PDB file of N, CA, C and O in Angstrom, chain B, residues numbered from 101:
ATOM      1  N   UNK B 101      76.542 -12.093 -89.718  1.00  0.00           N
ATOM      2  CA  UNK B 101      74.960 -12.190 -89.772  1.00  0.00           C
ATOM      3  C   UNK B 101      74.356 -11.196 -90.762  1.00  0.00           C
ATOM      4  O   UNK B 101      74.938 -10.152 -91.054  1.00  0.00           O
ATOM      5  N   UNK B 102      73.475 -11.459 -91.141  1.00  0.00           N
ATOM      6  CA  UNK B 102      72.532 -10.530 -91.894  1.00  0.00           C
ATOM      7  C   UNK B 102      71.820  -9.486 -91.508  1.00  0.00           C
ATOM      8  O   UNK B 102      70.813  -9.760 -90.856  1.00  0.00           O
ATOM      9  N   UNK B 103      72.083  -8.151 -91.755  1.00  0.00           N
ATOM     10  CA  UNK B 103      71.419  -7.056 -91.318  1.00  0.00           C
ATOM     11  C   UNK B 103      69.637  -7.016 -91.898  1.00  0.00           C
ATOM     12  O   UNK B 103      68.739  -6.244 -91.564  1.00  0.00           O
ATOM     13  N   UNK B 104      69.624  -7.928 -92.660  1.00  0.00           N
ATOM     14  CA  UNK B 104      68.090  -7.868 -93.207  1.00  0.00           C
ATOM     15  C   UNK B 104      67.165  -8.536 -92.398  1.00  0.00           C
ATOM     16  O   UNK B 104      67.507  -9.581 -91.845  1.00  0.00           O
ATOM     17  N   UNK B 105      65.862  -8.004 -92.230  1.00  0.00           N
ATOM     18  CA  UNK B 105      64.720  -8.740 -91.404  1.00  0.00           C
ATOM     19  C   UNK B 105      64.549 -10.187 -92.335  1.00  0.00           C
ATOM     20  O   UNK B 105      64.720 -10.322 -93.547  1.00  0.00           O
ATOM     21  N   UNK B 106      64.200 -11.079 -91.442  1.00  0.00           N
ATOM     22  CA  UNK B 106      63.676 -12.607 -92.037  1.00  0.00           C
ATOM     23  C   UNK B 106      62.618 -12.207 -92.980  1.00  0.00           C
ATOM     24  O   UNK B 106      61.842 -11.291 -92.708  1.00  0.00           O
ATOM     25  N   UNK B 107      62.557 -13.000 -94.298  1.00  0.00           N
ATOM     26  CA  UNK B 107      61.630 -12.789 -95.328  1.00  0.00           C
ATOM     27  C   UNK B 107      60.053 -13.278 -94.876  1.00  0.00           C
ATOM     28  O   UNK B 107      59.898 -14.309 -94.223  1.00  0.00           O
ATOM     29  N   UNK B 108      59.012 -12.504 -95.256  1.00  0.00           N
ATOM     30  CA  UNK B 108      57.696 -12.770 -94.799  1.00  0.00           C
ATOM     31  C   UNK B 108      56.815 -13.155 -95.895  1.00  0.00           C
ATOM     32  O   UNK B 108      57.064 -12.744 -97.028  1.00  0.00           O
ATOM     33  N   UNK B 109      55.722 -13.969 -95.648  1.00  0.00           N
ATOM     34  CA  UNK B 109      55.074 -14.533 -96.897  1.00  0.00           C
ATOM     35  C   UNK B 109      53.663 -14.037 -96.565  1.00  0.00           C
ATOM     36  O   UNK B 109      53.270 -13.924 -95.404  1.00  0.00           O
ATOM     37  N   UNK B 110      52.919 -13.744 -97.644  1.00  0.00           N
ATOM     38  CA  UNK B 110      51.501 -13.646 -97.644  1.00  0.00           C
ATOM     39  C   UNK B 110      50.997 -14.992 -98.286  1.00  0.00           C
ATOM     40  O   UNK B 110      51.596 -15.637 -99.146  1.00  0.00           O
ATOM     41  N   UNK B 111      49.650 -15.331 -97.645  1.00  0.00           N
ATOM     42  CA  UNK B 111      48.903 -16.292 -98.159  1.00  0.00           C
ATOM     43  C   UNK B 111      47.481 -15.835 -98.545  1.00  0.00           C
ATOM     44  O   UNK B 111      46.626 -15.399 -97.774  1.00  0.00           O
ATOM     45  N   UNK B 112      47.381 -16.013 -99.881  1.00  0.00           N
ATOM     46  CA  UNK B 112      46.118 -15.437-100.670  1.00  0.00           C
ATOM     47  C   UNK B 112      45.502 -16.706-100.825  1.00  0.00           C
ATOM     48  O   UNK B 112      45.979 -17.624-101.492  1.00  0.00           O
ATOM     49  N   UNK B 113      44.267 -16.747-100.100  1.00  0.00           N
ATOM     50  CA  UNK B 113      43.292 -17.943-100.143  1.00  0.00           C
ATOM     51  C   UNK B 113      41.886 -17.485-100.768  1.00  0.00           C
ATOM     52  O   UNK B 113      41.114 -16.620-100.354  1.00  0.00           O
ATOM     53  N   UNK B 114      41.792 -18.272-101.818  1.00  0.00           N
ATOM     54  CA  UNK B 114      40.426 -18.038-102.551  1.00  0.00           C
ATOM     55  C   UNK B 114      39.549 -19.059-101.902  1.00  0.00           C
ATOM     56  O   UNK B 114      39.595 -20.273-102.100  1.00  0.00           O
ATOM     57  N   UNK B 115      38.641 -18.333-100.999  1.00  0.00           N
ATOM     58  CA  UNK B 115      37.871 -19.359-100.030  1.00  0.00           C
ATOM     59  C   UNK B 115      36.545 -20.162-101.000  1.00  0.00           C
ATOM     60  O   UNK B 115      35.861 -21.112-100.620  1.00  0.00           O
ATOM     61  N   UNK B 116      36.473 -19.566-102.103  1.00  0.00           N
ATOM     62  CA  UNK B 116      35.300 -20.132-102.596  1.00  0.00           C
ATOM     63  C   UNK B 116      35.663 -21.090-103.652  1.00  0.00           C
ATOM     64  O   UNK B 116      34.843 -21.792-104.243  1.00  0.00           O
ATOM     65  N   UNK B 117      36.982 -21.086-103.869  1.00  0.00           N
ATOM     66  CA  UNK B 117      37.723 -22.590-104.498  1.00  0.00           C
ATOM     67  C   UNK B 117      38.117 -23.548-103.642  1.00  0.00           C
ATOM     68  O   UNK B 117      38.289 -24.728-103.949  1.00  0.00           O
ATOM     69  N   UNK B 118      38.282 -23.023-102.460  1.00  0.00           N
ATOM     70  CA  UNK B 118      38.625 -24.315-101.280  1.00  0.00           C
ATOM     71  C   UNK B 118      37.506 -25.125-100.951  1.00  0.00           C
ATOM     72  O   UNK B 118      36.412 -24.707-100.572  1.00  0.00           O
ATOM     73  N   UNK B 119      37.847 -26.327-101.120  1.00  0.00           N
ATOM     74  CA  UNK B 119      36.804 -27.604-100.690  1.00  0.00           C
ATOM     75  C   UNK B 119      37.182 -27.964 -99.472  1.00  0.00           C
ATOM     76  O   UNK B 119      36.445 -28.777 -98.914  1.00  0.00           O
ATOM     77  N   UNK B 120      38.241 -27.547 -98.821  1.00  0.00           N
ATOM     78  CA  UNK B 120      38.615 -28.366 -97.436  1.00  0.00           C
ATOM     79  C   UNK B 120      39.264 -29.630 -97.316  1.00  0.00           C
ATOM     80  O   UNK B 120      39.220 -30.405 -96.361  1.00  0.00           O
ATOM     81  N   UNK B 121      40.001 -29.769 -98.628  1.00  0.00           N
ATOM     82  CA  UNK B 121      40.508 -31.386 -98.794  1.00  0.00           C
ATOM     83  C   UNK B 121      41.500 -31.664 -97.752  1.00  0.00           C
ATOM     84  O   UNK B 121      41.637 -32.832 -97.388  1.00  0.00           O
ATOM     85  N   UNK B 122      42.292 -30.628 -97.165  1.00  0.00           N
ATOM     86  CA  UNK B 122      43.378 -30.693 -96.340  1.00  0.00           C
ATOM     87  C   UNK B 122      44.649 -31.284 -96.678  1.00  0.00           C
ATOM     88  O   UNK B 122      45.481 -31.795 -95.928  1.00  0.00           O
ATOM     89  N   UNK B 123      44.667 -31.111 -98.095  1.00  0.00           N
ATOM     90  CA  UNK B 123      46.171 -31.497 -98.781  1.00  0.00           C
ATOM     91  C   UNK B 123      47.007 -30.514 -98.557  1.00  0.00           C
ATOM     92  O   UNK B 123      48.213 -30.736 -98.450  1.00  0.00           O
ATOM     93  N   UNK B 124      46.450 -29.199 -98.447  1.00  0.00           N
ATOM     94  CA  UNK B 124      47.820 -28.209 -98.266  1.00  0.00           C
ATOM     95  C   UNK B 124      48.408 -28.195 -97.068  1.00  0.00           C
ATOM     96  O   UNK B 124      49.604 -27.948 -96.917  1.00  0.00           O
ATOM     97  N   UNK B 125      47.323 -28.554 -95.810  1.00  0.00           N
ATOM     98  CA  UNK B 125      47.618 -28.479 -94.613  1.00  0.00           C
ATOM     99  C   UNK B 125      48.599 -29.684 -94.176  1.00  0.00           C
ATOM    100  O   UNK B 125      49.394 -29.602 -93.240  1.00  0.00           O
ATOM    101  N   UNK B 126      48.430 -30.755 -94.953  1.00  0.00           N
ATOM    102  CA  UNK B 126      49.232 -32.022 -94.761  1.00  0.00           C
ATOM    103  C   UNK B 126      50.388 -31.718 -95.265  1.00  0.00           C
ATOM    104  O   UNK B 126      51.317 -32.075 -94.541  1.00  0.00           O
ATOM    105  N   UNK B 127      50.725 -31.140 -96.331  1.00  0.00           N
ATOM    106  CA  UNK B 127      51.981 -30.976 -96.962  1.00  0.00           C
ATOM    107  C   UNK B 127      52.671 -29.706 -96.552  1.00  0.00           C
ATOM    108  O   UNK B 127      53.780 -29.518 -97.052  1.00  0.00           O
ATOM    109  N   UNK B 128      52.176 -28.765 -95.687  1.00  0.00           N
ATOM    110  CA  UNK B 128      53.097 -27.807 -95.284  1.00  0.00           C
ATOM    111  C   UNK B 128      54.224 -28.418 -94.089  1.00  0.00           C
ATOM    112  O   UNK B 128      53.911 -29.101 -93.114  1.00  0.00           O
ATOM    113  N   UNK B 129      55.357 -28.048 -94.395  1.00  0.00           N
ATOM    114  CA  UNK B 129      56.320 -28.504 -93.394  1.00  0.00           C
ATOM    115  C   UNK B 129      56.555 -28.071 -92.132  1.00  0.00           C
ATOM    116  O   UNK B 129      57.064 -28.695 -91.201  1.00  0.00           O
ATOM    117  N   UNK B 130      55.994 -26.539 -92.177  1.00  0.00           N
ATOM    118  CA  UNK B 130      56.072 -25.702 -90.845  1.00  0.00           C
ATOM    119  C   UNK B 130      54.640 -25.664 -90.038  1.00  0.00           C
ATOM    120  O   UNK B 130      54.547 -24.873 -89.100  1.00  0.00           O
ATOM    121  N   UNK B 131      53.663 -26.394 -90.337  1.00  0.00           N
ATOM    122  CA  UNK B 131      52.546 -26.572 -89.970  1.00  0.00           C
ATOM    123  C   UNK B 131      51.724 -24.978 -90.054  1.00  0.00           C
ATOM    124  O   UNK B 131      50.927 -24.641 -89.179  1.00  0.00           O
ATOM    125  N   UNK B 132      51.984 -24.303 -90.961  1.00  0.00           N
ATOM    126  CA  UNK B 132      51.463 -22.664 -90.972  1.00  0.00           C
ATOM    127  C   UNK B 132      49.958 -22.816 -91.252  1.00  0.00           C
ATOM    128  O   UNK B 132      49.206 -21.949 -90.807  1.00  0.00           O
ATOM    129  N   UNK B 133      49.403 -23.962 -92.033  1.00  0.00           N
ATOM    130  CA  UNK B 133      48.161 -23.880 -92.380  1.00  0.00           C
ATOM    131  C   UNK B 133      47.174 -24.517 -91.570  1.00  0.00           C
ATOM    132  O   UNK B 133      47.688 -25.494 -91.025  1.00  0.00           O
ATOM    133  N   UNK B 134      45.918 -24.372 -91.247  1.00  0.00           N
ATOM    134  CA  UNK B 134      44.952 -25.084 -90.565  1.00  0.00           C
ATOM    135  C   UNK B 134      43.404 -25.088 -91.133  1.00  0.00           C
ATOM    136  O   UNK B 134      43.122 -24.065 -91.756  1.00  0.00           O
ATOM    137  N   UNK B 135      42.590 -25.850 -91.045  1.00  0.00           N
ATOM    138  CA  UNK B 135      41.146 -25.606 -91.490  1.00  0.00           C
ATOM    139  C   UNK B 135      40.226 -25.209 -90.472  1.00  0.00           C
ATOM    140  O   UNK B 135      40.224 -25.856 -89.425  1.00  0.00           O
ATOM    141  N   UNK B 136      39.446 -24.247 -90.616  1.00  0.00           N
ATOM    142  CA  UNK B 136      38.475 -23.574 -89.842  1.00  0.00           C
ATOM    143  C   UNK B 136      37.000 -23.422 -90.725  1.00  0.00           C
ATOM    144  O   UNK B 136      36.809 -22.654 -91.667  1.00  0.00           O
ATOM    145  N   UNK B 137      36.171 -24.242 -90.217  1.00  0.00           N
ATOM    146  CA  UNK B 137      34.955 -24.167 -90.737  1.00  0.00           C
ATOM    147  C   UNK B 137      34.809 -24.590 -92.050  1.00  0.00           C
ATOM    148  O   UNK B 137      34.000 -24.066 -92.816  1.00  0.00           O
ATOM    149  N   UNK B 138      35.744 -25.757 -92.442  1.00  0.00           N
ATOM    150  CA  UNK B 138      35.729 -26.284 -93.569  1.00  0.00           C
ATOM    151  C   UNK B 138      36.802 -25.548 -94.650  1.00  0.00           C
ATOM    152  O   UNK B 138      37.003 -26.166 -95.695  1.00  0.00           O
ATOM    153  N   UNK B 139      37.374 -24.495 -94.489  1.00  0.00           N
ATOM    154  CA  UNK B 139      38.195 -23.747 -95.348  1.00  0.00           C
ATOM    155  C   UNK B 139      39.659 -23.535 -94.691  1.00  0.00           C
ATOM    156  O   UNK B 139      39.845 -23.424 -93.479  1.00  0.00           O
ATOM    157  N   UNK B 140      40.636 -23.496 -95.651  1.00  0.00           N
ATOM    158  CA  UNK B 140      42.008 -23.198 -95.004  1.00  0.00           C
ATOM    159  C   UNK B 140      42.216 -21.801 -94.701  1.00  0.00           C
ATOM    160  O   UNK B 140      41.507 -20.909 -95.166  1.00  0.00           O
ATOM    161  N   UNK B 141      43.355 -21.583 -93.791  1.00  0.00           N
ATOM    162  CA  UNK B 141      43.757 -20.442 -93.318  1.00  0.00           C
ATOM    163  C   UNK B 141      44.945 -20.213 -92.654  1.00  0.00           C
ATOM    164  O   UNK B 141      45.219 -20.929 -91.690  1.00  0.00           O
ATOM    165  N   UNK B 142      45.707 -19.325 -93.011  1.00  0.00           N
ATOM    166  CA  UNK B 142      47.034 -19.312 -92.273  1.00  0.00           C
ATOM    167  C   UNK B 142      47.150 -19.049 -90.957  1.00  0.00           C
ATOM    168  O   UNK B 142      47.177 -17.889 -90.545  1.00  0.00           O
ATOM    169  N   UNK B 143      47.232 -20.094 -90.166  1.00  0.00           N
ATOM    170  CA  UNK B 143      46.986 -20.001 -88.666  1.00  0.00           C
ATOM    171  C   UNK B 143      48.407 -19.405 -88.295  1.00  0.00           C
ATOM    172  O   UNK B 143      48.346 -18.486 -87.477  1.00  0.00           O
ATOM    173  N   UNK B 144      49.624 -19.733 -88.719  1.00  0.00           N
ATOM    174  CA  UNK B 144      50.712 -19.262 -87.956  1.00  0.00           C
ATOM    175  C   UNK B 144      51.719 -18.590 -89.196  1.00  0.00           C
ATOM    176  O   UNK B 144      52.877 -18.936 -89.430  1.00  0.00           O
ATOM    177  N   UNK B 145      51.137 -17.810 -89.723  1.00  0.00           N
ATOM    178  CA  UNK B 145      51.961 -17.309 -91.261  1.00  0.00           C
ATOM    179  C   UNK B 145      53.518 -16.804 -90.897  1.00  0.00           C
ATOM    180  O   UNK B 145      54.396 -16.867 -91.758  1.00  0.00           O
ATOM    181  N   UNK B 146      53.783 -16.301 -89.556  1.00  0.00           N
ATOM    182  CA  UNK B 146      55.349 -16.004 -89.253  1.00  0.00           C
ATOM    183  C   UNK B 146      56.064 -17.237 -89.569  1.00  0.00           C
ATOM    184  O   UNK B 146      57.089 -17.042 -90.223  1.00  0.00           O
ATOM    185  N   UNK B 147      55.786 -18.533 -89.264  1.00  0.00           N
ATOM    186  CA  UNK B 147      56.341 -19.732 -89.446  1.00  0.00           C
ATOM    187  C   UNK B 147      56.855 -19.943 -91.133  1.00  0.00           C
ATOM    188  O   UNK B 147      57.884 -20.549 -91.433  1.00  0.00           O
ATOM    189  N   UNK B 148      55.945 -19.333 -92.101  1.00  0.00           N
ATOM    190  CA  UNK B 148      56.285 -19.812 -93.508  1.00  0.00           C
ATOM    191  C   UNK B 148      57.658 -19.580 -94.075  1.00  0.00           C
ATOM    192  O   UNK B 148      58.069 -18.419 -94.090  1.00  0.00           O
ATOM    193  N   UNK B 149      58.278 -20.368 -94.458  1.00  0.00           N
ATOM    194  CA  UNK B 149      59.410 -20.480 -95.312  1.00  0.00           C
ATOM    195  C   UNK B 149      59.199 -20.172 -96.914  1.00  0.00           C
ATOM    196  O   UNK B 149      60.143 -19.933 -97.667  1.00  0.00           O
ATOM    197  N   UNK B 150      58.061 -20.207 -97.252  1.00  0.00           N
ATOM    198  CA  UNK B 150      57.817 -19.922 -98.405  1.00  0.00           C
ATOM    199  C   UNK B 150      58.159 -20.847 -99.628  1.00  0.00           C
ATOM    200  O   UNK B 150      58.546 -20.476-100.737  1.00  0.00           O
ATOM    201  N   UNK B 151      57.937 -22.110 -99.199  1.00  0.00           N
ATOM    202  CA  UNK B 151      58.447 -23.320-100.056  1.00  0.00           C
ATOM    203  C   UNK B 151      57.263 -23.591-101.078  1.00  0.00           C
ATOM    204  O   UNK B 151      57.468 -24.251-102.097  1.00  0.00           O
ATOM    205  N   UNK B 152      56.105 -23.098-100.795  1.00  0.00           N
ATOM    206  CA  UNK B 152      54.877 -23.241-101.913  1.00  0.00           C
ATOM    207  C   UNK B 152      54.475 -24.530-102.111  1.00  0.00           C
ATOM    208  O   UNK B 152      53.932 -24.856-103.166  1.00  0.00           O
ATOM    209  N   UNK B 153      54.711 -25.436-101.069  1.00  0.00           N
ATOM    210  CA  UNK B 153      54.110 -27.000-101.327  1.00  0.00           C
ATOM    211  C   UNK B 153      52.646 -26.860-101.265  1.00  0.00           C
ATOM    212  O   UNK B 153      51.936 -27.633-101.909  1.00  0.00           O
ATOM    213  N   UNK B 154      52.044 -25.734-100.383  1.00  0.00           N
ATOM    214  CA  UNK B 154      50.646 -25.837-100.404  1.00  0.00           C
ATOM    215  C   UNK B 154      50.163 -25.630-101.557  1.00  0.00           C
ATOM    216  O   UNK B 154      49.393 -26.459-102.042  1.00  0.00           O
ATOM    217  N   UNK B 155      50.540 -24.384-102.293  1.00  0.00           N
ATOM    218  CA  UNK B 155      50.216 -23.973-103.639  1.00  0.00           C
ATOM    219  C   UNK B 155      50.281 -25.028-104.617  1.00  0.00           C
ATOM    220  O   UNK B 155      49.291 -25.372-105.262  1.00  0.00           O
ATOM    221  N   UNK B 156      51.542 -25.607-104.759  1.00  0.00           N
ATOM    222  CA  UNK B 156      51.919 -26.882-105.645  1.00  0.00           C
ATOM    223  C   UNK B 156      50.837 -27.594-105.468  1.00  0.00           C
ATOM    224  O   UNK B 156      50.127 -27.837-106.444  1.00  0.00           O
ATOM    225  N   UNK B 157      50.538 -28.012-104.338  1.00  0.00           N
ATOM    226  CA  UNK B 157      49.561 -29.452-104.035  1.00  0.00           C
ATOM    227  C   UNK B 157      48.144 -29.043-104.206  1.00  0.00           C
ATOM    228  O   UNK B 157      47.351 -29.950-104.462  1.00  0.00           O
ATOM    229  N   UNK B 158      47.631 -27.669-104.096  1.00  0.00           N
ATOM    230  CA  UNK B 158      46.350 -27.768-104.039  1.00  0.00           C
ATOM    231  C   UNK B 158      45.676 -27.935-105.413  1.00  0.00           C
ATOM    232  O   UNK B 158      45.924 -27.241-106.400  1.00  0.00           O
ATOM    233  N   UNK B 159      44.699 -29.053-105.340  1.00  0.00           N
ATOM    234  CA  UNK B 159      44.069 -29.114-106.680  1.00  0.00           C
ATOM    235  C   UNK B 159      43.357 -28.177-107.205  1.00  0.00           C
ATOM    236  O   UNK B 159      43.103 -28.205-108.409  1.00  0.00           O
ATOM    237  N   UNK B 160      42.960 -27.291-106.481  1.00  0.00           N
ATOM    238  CA  UNK B 160      41.842 -26.341-106.877  1.00  0.00           C
ATOM    239  C   UNK B 160      42.355 -24.861-106.856  1.00  0.00           C
ATOM    240  O   UNK B 160      41.629 -23.879-106.702  1.00  0.00           O
ATOM    241  N   UNK B 161      43.958 -24.843-107.066  1.00  0.00           N
ATOM    242  CA  UNK B 161      44.479 -23.515-106.977  1.00  0.00           C
ATOM    243  C   UNK B 161      43.637 -22.574-105.949  1.00  0.00           C
ATOM    244  O   UNK B 161      43.114 -21.528-106.330  1.00  0.00           O
ATOM    245  N   UNK B 162      43.575 -22.938-104.917  1.00  0.00           N
ATOM    246  CA  UNK B 162      42.770 -22.017-104.050  1.00  0.00           C
ATOM    247  C   UNK B 162      43.728 -21.197-103.204  1.00  0.00           C
ATOM    248  O   UNK B 162      43.353 -20.269-102.487  1.00  0.00           O
ATOM    249  N   UNK B 163      44.995 -21.596-103.331  1.00  0.00           N
ATOM    250  CA  UNK B 163      45.983 -20.703-102.329  1.00  0.00           C
ATOM    251  C   UNK B 163      47.205 -20.334-102.938  1.00  0.00           C
ATOM    252  O   UNK B 163      47.863 -21.148-103.587  1.00  0.00           O
ATOM    253  N   UNK B 164      47.570 -19.094-102.762  1.00  0.00           N
ATOM    254  CA  UNK B 164      48.737 -18.579-103.323  1.00  0.00           C
ATOM    255  C   UNK B 164      49.703 -18.312-102.315  1.00  0.00           C
ATOM    256  O   UNK B 164      49.231 -18.005-101.220  1.00  0.00           O
ATOM    257  N   UNK B 165      51.139 -18.362-102.434  1.00  0.00           N
ATOM    258  CA  UNK B 165      52.178 -17.857-101.566  1.00  0.00           C
ATOM    259  C   UNK B 165      52.939 -16.771-102.102  1.00  0.00           C
ATOM    260  O   UNK B 165      53.677 -17.084-103.036  1.00  0.00           O
ATOM    261  N   UNK B 166      52.943 -15.658-101.771  1.00  0.00           N
ATOM    262  CA  UNK B 166      53.715 -14.576-102.248  1.00  0.00           C
ATOM    263  C   UNK B 166      54.567 -13.889-101.216  1.00  0.00           C
ATOM    264  O   UNK B 166      54.175 -13.830-100.051  1.00  0.00           O
ATOM    265  N   UNK B 167      55.905 -13.278-101.652  1.00  0.00           N
ATOM    266  CA  UNK B 167      56.756 -12.647-100.770  1.00  0.00           C
ATOM    267  C   UNK B 167      56.217 -11.341-100.743  1.00  0.00           C
ATOM    268  O   UNK B 167      55.931 -10.558-101.649  1.00  0.00           O
ATOM    269  N   UNK B 168      56.120 -11.257 -99.229  1.00  0.00           N
ATOM    270  CA  UNK B 168      55.556  -9.942 -98.508  1.00  0.00           C
ATOM    271  C   UNK B 168      56.697  -8.865 -98.968  1.00  0.00           C
ATOM    272  O   UNK B 168      57.890  -9.078 -98.756  1.00  0.00           O
ATOM    273  N   UNK B 169      56.291  -7.872 -99.517  1.00  0.00           N
ATOM    274  CA  UNK B 169      57.342  -6.563 -99.837  1.00  0.00           C
ATOM    275  C   UNK B 169      57.529  -5.991 -98.479  1.00  0.00           C
ATOM    276  O   UNK B 169      56.631  -6.033 -97.638  1.00  0.00           O
ATOM    277  N   UNK B 170      58.785  -5.416 -98.246  1.00  0.00           N
ATOM    278  CA  UNK B 170      59.182  -4.605 -96.948  1.00  0.00           C
ATOM    279  C   UNK B 170      58.854  -3.512 -97.185  1.00  0.00           C
ATOM    280  O   UNK B 170      59.160  -2.947 -98.235  1.00  0.00           O
ATOM    281  N   UNK B 171      57.947  -2.818 -95.972  1.00  0.00           N
ATOM    282  CA  UNK B 171      57.861  -1.382 -96.052  1.00  0.00           C
ATOM    283  C   UNK B 171      59.324  -0.474 -96.478  1.00  0.00           C
ATOM    284  O   UNK B 171      60.411  -0.664 -95.931  1.00  0.00           O
ATOM    285  N   UNK B 172      59.107   0.385 -97.407  1.00  0.00           N
ATOM    286  CA  UNK B 172      60.231   1.277 -97.694  1.00  0.00           C
ATOM    287  C   UNK B 172      60.520   1.829 -96.666  1.00  0.00           C
ATOM    288  O   UNK B 172      59.612   2.104 -95.881  1.00  0.00           O
ATOM    289  N   UNK B 173      61.905   2.166 -96.352  1.00  0.00           N
ATOM    290  CA  UNK B 173      62.559   2.670 -95.377  1.00  0.00           C
ATOM    291  C   UNK B 173      62.616   4.289 -95.676  1.00  0.00           C
ATOM    292  O   UNK B 173      63.197   4.689 -96.685  1.00  0.00           O
ATOM    293  N   UNK B 174      62.068   5.091 -94.870  1.00  0.00           N
ATOM    294  CA  UNK B 174      61.756   6.566 -95.071  1.00  0.00           C
ATOM    295  C   UNK B 174      63.145   7.211 -94.754  1.00  0.00           C
ATOM    296  O   UNK B 174      63.404   8.268 -95.330  1.00  0.00           O
ATOM    297  N   UNK B 175      63.997   6.717 -93.954  1.00  0.00           N
ATOM    298  CA  UNK B 175      65.343   7.445 -93.608  1.00  0.00           C
ATOM    299  C   UNK B 175      64.939   8.052 -92.413  1.00  0.00           C
ATOM    300  O   UNK B 175      63.799   8.399 -92.107  1.00  0.00           O
ATOM    301  N   UNK B 176      66.205   8.172 -91.619  1.00  0.00           N
ATOM    302  CA  UNK B 176      66.051   8.863 -90.150  1.00  0.00           C
ATOM    303  C   UNK B 176      65.484  10.220 -90.100  1.00  0.00           C
ATOM    304  O   UNK B 176      64.763  10.533 -89.152  1.00  0.00           O
ATOM    305  N   UNK B 177      65.764  11.086 -91.086  1.00  0.00           N
ATOM    306  CA  UNK B 177      65.235  12.424 -91.180  1.00  0.00           C
ATOM    307  C   UNK B 177      64.184  12.868 -92.060  1.00  0.00           C
ATOM    308  O   UNK B 177      63.807  14.035 -92.167  1.00  0.00           O
ATOM    309  N   UNK B 178      63.585  11.539 -92.891  1.00  0.00           N
ATOM    310  CA  UNK B 178      62.350  11.920 -93.848  1.00  0.00           C
ATOM    311  C   UNK B 178      62.560  12.597 -94.972  1.00  0.00           C
ATOM    312  O   UNK B 178      61.681  13.179 -95.607  1.00  0.00           O
ATOM    313  N   UNK B 179      63.743  12.543 -95.257  1.00  0.00           N
ATOM    314  CA  UNK B 179      64.326  13.454 -96.520  1.00  0.00           C
ATOM    315  C   UNK B 179      63.872  12.755 -98.136  1.00  0.00           C
ATOM    316  O   UNK B 179      64.112  13.318 -99.204  1.00  0.00           O
ATOM    317  N   UNK B 180      63.214  11.493 -98.000  1.00  0.00           N
ATOM    318  CA  UNK B 180      63.092  10.837 -99.179  1.00  0.00           C
ATOM    319  C   UNK B 180      61.671  11.306 -99.649  1.00  0.00           C
ATOM    320  O   UNK B 180      60.671  11.352 -98.933  1.00  0.00           O
ATOM    321  N   UNK B 181      61.753  11.649-100.981  1.00  0.00           N
ATOM    322  CA  UNK B 181      60.534  12.071-101.572  1.00  0.00           C
ATOM    323  C   UNK B 181      59.680  10.878-101.774  1.00  0.00           C
ATOM    324  O   UNK B 181      60.122   9.742-101.950  1.00  0.00           O
ATOM    325  N   UNK B 182      58.221  11.261-101.733  1.00  0.00           N
ATOM    326  CA  UNK B 182      57.204  10.207-102.162  1.00  0.00           C
ATOM    327  C   UNK B 182      57.077  10.837-103.568  1.00  0.00           C
ATOM    328  O   UNK B 182      56.922  12.041-103.775  1.00  0.00           O
ATOM    329  N   UNK B 183      57.155   9.942-104.438  1.00  0.00           N
ATOM    330  CA  UNK B 183      57.020  10.468-105.887  1.00  0.00           C
ATOM    331  C   UNK B 183      55.692   9.997-106.266  1.00  0.00           C
ATOM    332  O   UNK B 183      55.334  10.153-107.433  1.00  0.00           O
ATOM    333  N   UNK B 184      54.966   9.474-105.468  1.00  0.00           N
ATOM    334  CA  UNK B 184      53.377   8.880-105.786  1.00  0.00           C
ATOM    335  C   UNK B 184      52.507  10.377-105.728  1.00  0.00           C
ATOM    336  O   UNK B 184      51.482  10.545-106.389  1.00  0.00           O
ATOM    337  N   UNK B 185      53.180  11.581-104.694  1.00  0.00           N
ATOM    338  CA  UNK B 185      52.336  12.429-104.445  1.00  0.00           C
ATOM    339  C   UNK B 185      52.766  13.511-105.423  1.00  0.00           C
ATOM    340  O   UNK B 185      53.890  13.500-105.925  1.00  0.00           O
ATOM    341  N   UNK B 186      51.859  14.446-105.689  1.00  0.00           N
ATOM    342  CA  UNK B 186      52.148  15.655-106.603  1.00  0.00           C
ATOM    343  C   UNK B 186      53.170  16.392-105.810  1.00  0.00           C
ATOM    344  O   UNK B 186      53.291  16.143-104.610  1.00  0.00           O
ATOM    345  N   UNK B 187      53.996  17.380-106.463  1.00  0.00           N
ATOM    346  CA  UNK B 187      54.902  18.069-105.740  1.00  0.00           C
ATOM    347  C   UNK B 187      54.465  19.194-104.721  1.00  0.00           C
ATOM    348  O   UNK B 187      55.133  19.502-103.734  1.00  0.00           O
ATOM    349  N   UNK B 188      53.189  19.806-105.101  1.00  0.00           N
ATOM    350  CA  UNK B 188      52.634  20.531-104.362  1.00  0.00           C
ATOM    351  C   UNK B 188      52.194  19.827-102.908  1.00  0.00           C
ATOM    352  O   UNK B 188      51.945  20.558-101.950  1.00  0.00           O
ATOM    353  N   UNK B 189      52.133  18.738-102.822  1.00  0.00           N
ATOM    354  CA  UNK B 189      51.175  18.028-101.429  1.00  0.00           C
ATOM    355  C   UNK B 189      52.715  18.003-100.415  1.00  0.00           C
ATOM    356  O   UNK B 189      52.633  17.901 -99.191  1.00  0.00           O
ATOM    357  N   UNK B 190      53.906  18.096-101.045  1.00  0.00           N
ATOM    358  CA  UNK B 190      55.088  17.943-100.006  1.00  0.00           C
ATOM    359  C   UNK B 190      55.360  19.068 -99.176  1.00  0.00           C
ATOM    360  O   UNK B 190      55.145  20.145 -99.732  1.00  0.00           O
ATOM    361  N   UNK B 191      55.758  19.121 -98.046  1.00  0.00           N
ATOM    362  CA  UNK B 191      56.014  20.060 -97.133  1.00  0.00           C
ATOM    363  C   UNK B 191      57.613  20.378 -97.118  1.00  0.00           C
ATOM    364  O   UNK B 191      58.289  20.117 -96.123  1.00  0.00           O
ATOM    365  N   UNK B 192      58.201  20.996 -98.363  1.00  0.00           N
ATOM    366  CA  UNK B 192      59.686  20.957 -98.287  1.00  0.00           C
ATOM    367  C   UNK B 192      60.091  22.463 -98.075  1.00  0.00           C
ATOM    368  O   UNK B 192      61.278  22.774 -97.970  1.00  0.00           O
TER     369      UNK B 192
END
């Protein structure tokens, strides 16, 4: 069995392009998507398997599925350096 956490996915929905046609909802094999007030939204994002059927079938390019990046592991003792910060900002 794998020690890696299950993959998760982000749903980028461009509401101004969505016309509420329900095609993405109908093609989702895991029933992740739903319509609310005439626009699509990810009702159950934790069920997404990343097949991108919603993205591929949307006639208006209103939805995009991306793999969620896992948070970097800071280590048990916090010894890893954050190289985004200037050196003087670190308490070493």
